PADRENDO-641470 format. One record per residue (C-alpha): z, y, x; residue number from 1; residue in three letters. Coordinates in steps of 0.05 Angstrom, whole numbers, always signed. Layout:
REC       z       y       x  num  residuo
REC       Z       Y       X  NUM      ALA
...
This chain:
REC       z       y       x  num  residuo
REC    -600    +668    -308    1      MET
REC    -536    +709    -306    2      ALA
REC    -543    +782    -289    3      GLN
REC    -512    +801    -223    4      VAL
REC    -498    +874    -206    5      LYS
REC    -434    +870    -166    6      THR
REC    -419    +820    -111    7      ILE
REC    -351    +812     -78    8      ALA
REC    -346    +780      -9    9      VAL
REC    -278    +750      +9   10      ILE
REC    -263    +754     +84   11      GLY
REC    -292    +806    +132   12      ALA
REC    -301    +760    +192   13      GLY
REC    -368    +747    +225   14      THR
REC    -399    +713    +164   15      MET
REC    -367    +757    +111   16      GLY
REC    -391    +822    +140   17      ARG
REC    -461    +793    +149   18      GLY
REC    -463    +770     +77   19      ILE
REC    -440    +839     +54   20      ALA
REC    -495    +871     +96   21      HIS
REC    -551    +830     +63   22      VAL
REC    -520    +836      -6   23      ALA
REC    -520    +912      -2   24      ALA
REC    -590    +913     +27   25      LEU
REC    -612    +869     -31   26      GLY
REC    -592    +924     -80   27      GLY
REC    -524    +898    -102   28      TYR
REC    -460    +938    -107   29      ARG
REC    -419    +901     -55   30      THR
REC    -344    +898     -45   31      ILE
REC    -320    +869     +21   32      LEU
REC    -248    +845     +24   33      GLU
REC    -200    +831     +80   34      ASP
REC    -125    +831     +88   35      LEU
REC    -127    +875    +150   36      LEU
REC    -153    +947    +150   37      PRO
REC    -176    +938    +223   38      ASN
REC    -222    +881    +201   39      ALA
REC    -253    +925    +148   40      LEU
REC    -263    +983    +196   41      ARG
REC    -295    +936    +246   42      LYS
REC    -341    +908    +191   43      ALA
REC    -361    +978    +169   44      GLU
REC    -378    +999    +240   45      HIS
REC    -418    +935    +253   46      GLU
REC    -457    +938    +189   47      ILE
REC    -475   +1011    +202   48      ARG
REC    -497    +993    +273   49      ALA
REC    -539    +935    +249   50      ASN
REC    -573    +977    +195   51      LEU
REC    -588   +1031    +246   52      ASP
REC    -618    +979    +293   53      LYS
REC    -662    +952    +237   54      ALA
REC    -687   +1023    +224   55      VAL
REC    -700   +1033    +298   56      GLU
REC    -741    +968    +299   57      LEU
REC    -780    +989    +238   58      GLY
REC    -754    +931    +195   59      LYS
REC    -718    +976    +145   60      VAL
REC    -732   +1048    +124   61      SER
REC    -679   +1100    +137   62      SER
REC    -673   +1113     +63   63      GLY
REC    -663   +1039     +46   64      ASP
REC    -611   +1032    +102   65      ALA
REC    -572   +1092     +77   66      ASN
REC    -575   +1068      +5   67      ALA
REC    -550   +1000     +26   68      ALA
REC    -492   +1030     +65   69      PHE
REC    -474   +1072      +4   70      ALA
REC    -469   +1009     -39   71      ARG
REC    -415    +981      +6   72      LEU
REC    -342    +986     -15   73      HIS
REC    -280    +957     +16   74      TYR
REC    -217    +925     -12   75      ALA
REC    -151    +903     +17   76      GLY
REC    -137    +849     -34   77      SER
REC    -175    +794     -69   78      VAL
REC    -153    +821    -136   79      GLU
REC    -183    +890    -122   80      GLU
REC    -248    +861     -96   81      ALA
REC    -261    +807    -148   82      ALA
REC    -237    +839    -213   83      ARG
REC    -305    +869    -232   84      GLU
REC    -351    +823    -193   85      ALA
REC    -407    +783    -226   86      ASP
REC    -411    +738    -164   87      LEU
REC    -357    +725    -113   88      VAL
REC    -376    +694     -45   89      ILE
REC    -318    +665      -7   90      GLU
REC    -324    +669     +69   91      ALA
REC    -255    +647     +93   92      VAL
REC    -242    +597    +149   93      PRO
REC    -274    +528    +146   94      GLU
REC    -211    +494    +121   95      GLU
REC    -205    +461     +53   96      MET
REC    -135    +488     +42   97      GLU
REC    -158    +560     +52   98      SER
REC    -217    +553      +5   99      LYS
REC    -177    +519     -49  100      ILE
REC    -125    +574     -45  101      GLU
REC    -178    +628     -54  102      ILE
REC    -214    +592    -111  103      PHE
REC    -149    +581    -148  104      THR
REC    -135    +655    -143  105      LEU
REC    -206    +676    -161  106      LEU
REC    -206    +632    -223  107      ASP
REC    -146    +671    -249  108      LYS
REC    -172    +740    -231  109      ILE
REC    -246    +738    -248  110      CYS
REC    -279    +744    -316  111      ARG
REC    -298    +677    -348  112      PRO
REC    -373    +686    -333  113      GLY
REC    -364    +705    -259  114      THR
REC    -398    +656    -211  115      ILE
REC    -356    +632    -152  116      LEU
REC    -393    +613     -89  117      ALA
REC    -368    +583     -24  118      SER
REC    -401    +596     +43  119      ASN
REC    -376    +529     +69  120      THR
REC    -420    +495    +121  121      SER
REC    -396    +424    +108  122      SER
REC    -339    +417     +58  123      LEU
REC    -344    +391     -12  124      SER
REC    -360    +445     -63  125      VAL
REC    -342    +396    -117  126      THR
REC    -272    +389     -90  127      GLU
REC    -265    +464     -82  128      ILE
REC    -290    +476    -153  129      ALA
REC    -242    +424    -181  130      SER
REC    -183    +471    -176  131      VAL
REC    -216    +519    -225  132      THR
REC    -230    +519    -299  133      TYR
REC    -302    +539    -286  134      ARG
REC    -332    +482    -245  135      ALA
REC    -401    +493    -276  136      PRO
REC    -399    +564    -249  137      LYS
REC    -383    +542    -177  138      CYS
REC    -437    +534    -124  139      VAL
REC    -446    +531     -49  140      GLY
REC    -483    +588     -14  141      MET
REC    -488    +569     +60  142      HIS
REC    -511    +628    +101  143      PHE
REC    -527    +626    +176  144      PHE
REC    -503    +667    +234  145      ASN
REC    -523    +723    +245  146      PRO
REC    -533    +731    +170  147      VAL
REC    -575    +795    +174  148      HIS
REC    -626    +759    +219  149      LYS
REC    -627    +687    +197  150      MET
REC    -675    +672    +140  151      LYS
REC    -647    +607    +113  152      LEU
REC    -598    +600     +55  153      LEU
REC    -575    +531     +32  154      GLU
REC    -557    +530     -42  155      ILE
REC    -511    +471     -54  156      VAL
REC    -506    +440    -123  157      ARG
REC    -438    +409    -135  158      ALA
REC    -427    +353    -185  159      LEU
REC    -416    +400    -244  160      GLU
REC    -456    +462    -223  161      THR
REC    -500    +482    -283  162      ASP
REC    -574    +501    -281  163      ASP
REC    -561    +574    -296  164      ASP
REC    -511    +582    -238  165      THR
REC    -560    +547    -191  166      LEU
REC    -618    +592    -212  167      ALA
REC    -575    +655    -207  168      THR
REC    -551    +638    -137  169      ALA
REC    -622    +624    -114  170      ALA
REC    -648    +689    -144  171      ASP
REC    -592    +728    -110  172      VAL
REC    -609    +695     -44  173      GLY
REC    -682    +714     -50  174      ARG
REC    -664    +786     -65  175      ARG
REC    -622    +785      -2  176      MET
REC    -687    +768     +35  177      GLY
REC    -671    +694     +46  178      LYS
REC    -714    +632     +43  179      GLU
REC    -676    +585      -4  180      VAL
REC    -669    +510      -2  181      VAL
REC    -631    +475     -59  182      VAL
REC    -595    +411     -42  183      ILE
REC    -549    +362     -76  184      LYS
REC    -480    +363     -47  185      GLU
REC    -471    +316     +12  186      SER
REC    -424    +322     +72  187      PRO
REC    -453    +371    +122  188      GLY
REC    -512    +388     +75  189      PHE
REC    -576    +390    +117  190      ILE
REC    -568    +434    +177  191      THR
REC    -494    +424    +194  192      SER
REC    -503    +349    +192  193      ARG
REC    -562    +348    +240  194      ILE
REC    -534    +403    +285  195      ASN
REC    -467    +368    +291  196      ALA
REC    -500    +303    +312  197      MET
REC    -543    +337    +365  198      ILE
REC    -485    +377    +393  199      GLY
REC    -439    +317    +394  200      ASN
REC    -490    +273    +430  201      GLU
REC    -498    +329    +482  202      ALA
REC    -423    +326    +495  203      PHE
REC    -426    +250    +503  204      TYR
REC    -483    +259    +554  205      MET
REC    -444    +312    +592  206      LEU
REC    -382    +267    +591  207      GLN
REC    -423    +209    +619  208      GLU
REC    -450    +252    +675  209      GLY
REC    -523    +243    +653  210      ILE
REC    -539    +316    +668  211      ALA
REC    -507    +384    +675  212      SER
REC    -495    +428    +614  213      ALA
REC    -548    +476    +640  214      GLU
REC    -600    +421    +647  215      ASP
REC    -585    +391    +578  216      ILE
REC    -593    +460    +547  217      ASP
REC    -658    +472    +586  218      LYS
REC    -686    +404    +565  219      ALA
REC    -676    +418    +491  220      LEU
REC    -704    +488    +496  221      LYS
REC    -765    +471    +536  222      LEU
REC    -777    +399    +513  223      GLY
REC    -759    +404    +439  224      LEU
REC    -772    +479    +429  225      ASN
REC    -701    +495    +407  226      HIS
REC    -686    +570    +412  227      PRO
REC    -618    +553    +442  228      MET
REC    -589    +494    +478  229      GLY
REC    -533    +454    +444  230      PRO
REC    -480    +481    +491  231      PHE
REC    -503    +553    +484  232      GLU
REC    -502    +543    +409  233      LEU
REC    -433    +511    +405  234      VAL
REC    -404    +567    +449  235      ASP
REC    -431    +618    +400  236      LEU
REC    -409    +580    +337  237      VAL
REC    -340    +561    +366  238      GLY
REC    -320    +493    +392  239      LEU
REC    -261    +490    +343  240      ASP
REC    -308    +502    +285  241      THR
REC    -355    +447    +309  242      ARG
REC    -296    +400    +318  243      LEU
REC    -272    +414    +246  244      HIS
REC    -341    +397    +220  245      ILE
REC    -347    +333    +261  246      LEU
REC    -278    +310    +239  247      GLU
REC    -298    +319    +166  248      TYR
REC    -365    +284    +177  249      LEU
REC    -330    +227    +214  250      HIS
REC    -282    +219    +156  251      LYS
REC    -336    +220    +103  252      THR
REC    -398    +191    +137  253      LEU
REC    -370    +143    +189  254      GLY
REC    -369    +127    +263  255      GLU
REC    -434    +160    +284  256      LYS
REC    -399    +227    +276  257      TYR
REC    -336    +210    +316  258      ARG
REC    -323    +274    +359  259      PRO
REC    -337    +265    +433  260      ALA
REC    -272    +262    +472  261      PRO
REC    -297    +317    +518  262      LEU
REC    -306    +364    +459  263      LEU
REC    -235    +349    +436  264      VAL
REC    -209    +363    +507  265      GLN
REC    -244    +430    +509  266      HIS
REC    -213    +451    +443  267      VAL
REC    -143    +429    +466  268      LYS
REC    -153    +469    +529  269      ALA
REC    -169    +532    +489  270      GLY
REC    -241    +531    +511  271      ARG
REC    -267    +553    +443  272      LEU
REC    -331    +589    +465  273      GLY
REC    -352    +662    +470  274      ARG
REC    -296    +687    +425  275      LYS
REC    -245    +659    +475  276      ALA
REC    -282    +681    +538  277      GLY
REC    -296    +609    +557  278      ARG
REC    -324    +546    +526  279      GLY
REC    -374    +500    +559  280      VAL
REC    -393    +562    +598  281      TYR
REC    -351    +620    +624  282      GLU
REC    -357    +689    +594  283      TYR
REC    -327    +744    +637  284      PRO
REC    -290    +801    +604  285      ALA
REC    -350    +847    +607  286      HIS
REC    -397    +791    +582  287      ASN
REC    -445    +789    +641  288      THR
REC    -472    +722    +617  289      ALA
REC    -546    +723    +599  290      PRO
REC    -564    +735    +527  291      GLU
REC    -592    +676    +487  292      VAL
REC    -633    +674    +424  293      LYS
REC    -600    +652    +360  294      THR
REC    -621    +591    +319  295      GLN
REC    -598    +563    +252  296      GLU
REC    -526    +543    +257  297      MET
REC    -465    +526    +216  298      PRO
REC    -432    +585    +184  299      SER
REC    -368    +570    +221  300      GLY
REC    -329    +629    +194  301      THR
REC    -277    +659    +239  302      LEU
REC    -207    +676    +216  303      SER
REC    -200    +724    +158  304      ARG
REC    -162    +767    +207  305      ARG
REC    -227    +781    +243  306      GLY
């Protein structure tokens, strides 16, 4: 396996700052990058707050939390972040164009042996890797939101990913405290593919007037033991993110993933979920909506601009 001491995380949105948190806690020197200083300040504040909460709950010692926070560094450019990294984890928006742009740049900046990983929840790692001269050193590392709480990490083997890269990514994941599953690349991998189908079917049921959103959520929580209902989940993930995933799965896997018209309408209306203050449900400015537990979900990265 390759030796990893320094990890760079590209993009300080929801997923990026979560990945930086677990990387630092796993003992790695971690460099978190974002174009906007405000995004980095927000990330620093949130990581500190989450570490303090973990100490308060007895999950992390005060010494380990402080040591992890000291391992965190921040960069305002991809070049600055990735130049000395042994592993770079890209956490930019779930759009192929964005990921190809980042991987093209990383391939020029990074040392030949540096591993490039994408946090994509559904896109082809093989296609992303194809723009580099190091396809064997490219891999998918699909984390789940919130990263510091969710135990699962999907390691995605692209067509040309070599054994050493796969083993290194899995070892890094375990040091981050994750349970690792290794899968051969397929559209949507495991979790995004199943989650997208459940959520899409829920929108079809709502569209057909079979039941209210509240009752559909209640049925899946109490009848199938899901920690969250499909509408609570999509509001947290972002309806636009879910729609992007479904459009990709529809294109690659066929008609059973055709996005429900009601979901498309919600996105066109700007009802994108909690981040927009309204999705399937309404979220007042002071967020008086009841809290819900979090389950495994697509990474659904937000904009690099936080």
